[in-house]
N, C-alpha and C positions, 0 to 999 in steps of 0.2 A: 386772626382779627386781621383787623388793615390798621393804616397807617392813622387814619383817621380818630379810629380808638383808641390809642396808643398817644396819642398830642392830649387827645380827650382826658385822660385818666391822670397824666401827666402834671396837665396845666389844672386841674382841681387840686387843692391841698384844702386839707382841715382845716378851719378855721373853730377849736374848739381851746379849752381853757388848757388844756389834760396834756397837752405836746406836750410840757417840760415834765411831768410827773413822771412819764417812761423813762427817760432819761436820767433818774436820782435812782432806781433799787439796784443799779447794779452797783453805785457804793457804797448805798445800805448794806446791801451783801456782804459784801468785802470787809466794811466794820464791824458786821454781827462775826465774822467767822473769825476775825481775829481775837476777839476778845474771848470768845467758847475758848480757842487755844490758848490762850495766855491764860486761860480761869485753870485751863487741863494740868498745865503746865505747875501754875503753884502748887496743885491739890497732889500731883506726882510726885514734885521735886524730893520731899521727904522721904517715900518710898525708894524712888533711883538713885540717891548720896551715900546712902550705904553697901550699894551692891557695884559701886565704879569708885573702889577707898580709891587709888592713882586719880580722880579726878581734882587737877590742879597741883599735885604731887610729883614732883617728877624724882627721879632714884636716880643716885649717882651711880658711874656703870661698875664701879670698887664694889659695890655692895651687892649687884646682877650677878658678875663675876662671882663672889663671896658664894652665894645661894646656890651656884649651878655647881661647883662645886664638892656643896656639901652635901647636893641631890648624888652626886654621881656614884658614887659607892652606894648608895641605896636602887640606883637603876641596873647596875653593874648585876648587885646581887641576885634583883627580881630578875635580870636575862636568864644568870648560870641558871637559877631553881627551873626557870621554862623549859631551859634545855635541857636538863636533867627529867623532867616530867615529860617530856617529850620524848627522849631515850627509852623514859621505863617505859612507855607507852607503847613504843615502838618492839619493844621485846617480848612485851606483852602480845600484841598482835601477831608476832612469830612463834610466840607456845602456843596460842590459840590454834593457827594455821597446822601448824605441826600434829597438834593433836586431833584436828579435824583432818588431816590426812590418815590419819594413824586409826579412826572411826573410821573411816569409807575406807580402805583396806581390809578392816575386820566384819564392817557387812559385806561387803562383797563375797569374803569366805563363808559367810551366814547363808547368802541368794543361794550361791554355788550347790552348798548341802543341802538346803531346802529343796533345790530342782533336781539333786541325785534322788532325796527322800521320796519324791512325787513320781520319779518315772517309772513307771511299773518293772517289776525285776524278770531277767529274762525266763523260762521257763526251766525247770531242771531239768537235766539229762536223762533221759532213761537208765537205768538200770540195768548194765548186762547181767542176763541169769548166771549164776552160781554153774562151774562147771561141772557133771555128775562125771564120775567115772562108766563107759561104758559096760563094762563088765560085771556091770549089778544091773542093770537095766537090759533089757532087750531091745527098747527101744527108745530114742531120746524123748523126754521131756517136750511138751509143747510149749511153745514161750510165750508168756505170761505180757501180757497187750494191758497195759494201763489203759480204765475207761476216762475217758475224757468226762468231766463234774458236767450233769445236765442243771440246766435253770430249771429253776422254781419258775409254777406257772402260777400267776396268782391268785388268791382265794377266790372262787365264783360269789358272787356277792347274792344276799337274797335276795330274789325279785319282790320288786315294791307293789304293797296291794291295787289293787284296780279298783277303784268304783267310788262312793264317794266319800270323802273323808270332812268328819267333823271340826269347825274351829270354834273357837269361842264360847262352846255347850250348845249351838244350835241345833236342835234337829234335824236331823236327816228325810230328807223324802225319798220314797222306796222306788228305787227305779222300775222303770214298766218291765214285764214279765219277770219281775224278782218278787222274790215272796216273803213276806210283811209279816214283823213278828209283835 
């Protein structure tokens, strides 16, 4: 924009009778807000007054100190009870930790026993043959050797029949070169 258009815009003033009306609406809005706020305060006052009993009342310092002195033994008793409860909980936790340690030791012992049972036992040492008197026999007996156990072979499975198999009761077609019944 150039200066000529700015001057023309500022020199042109609105010539309408509504110029005064836009200036009144902020005042009307302010009055409406105050009226609504006052009506809300009047409505809410009966509910607020019981919640704040010291509204308009001042308590002398002697009454406050006396009520504090009356509440002090109750507070001390509740503090002592809380300390006792915490000490009891601490003892319970210590007992449970001791039991847990004992159970863990027992579990370790059982685990070592299970491992010992699962390991294969060493083969027994061969028994030496009894010594026979030489006079009774002219030749010493041959040493007896223990035969190692032989592994069993799995049983042979019967051969599956070769040929057509009927499923669902359907008739079988004869194979070419086979005999038909």
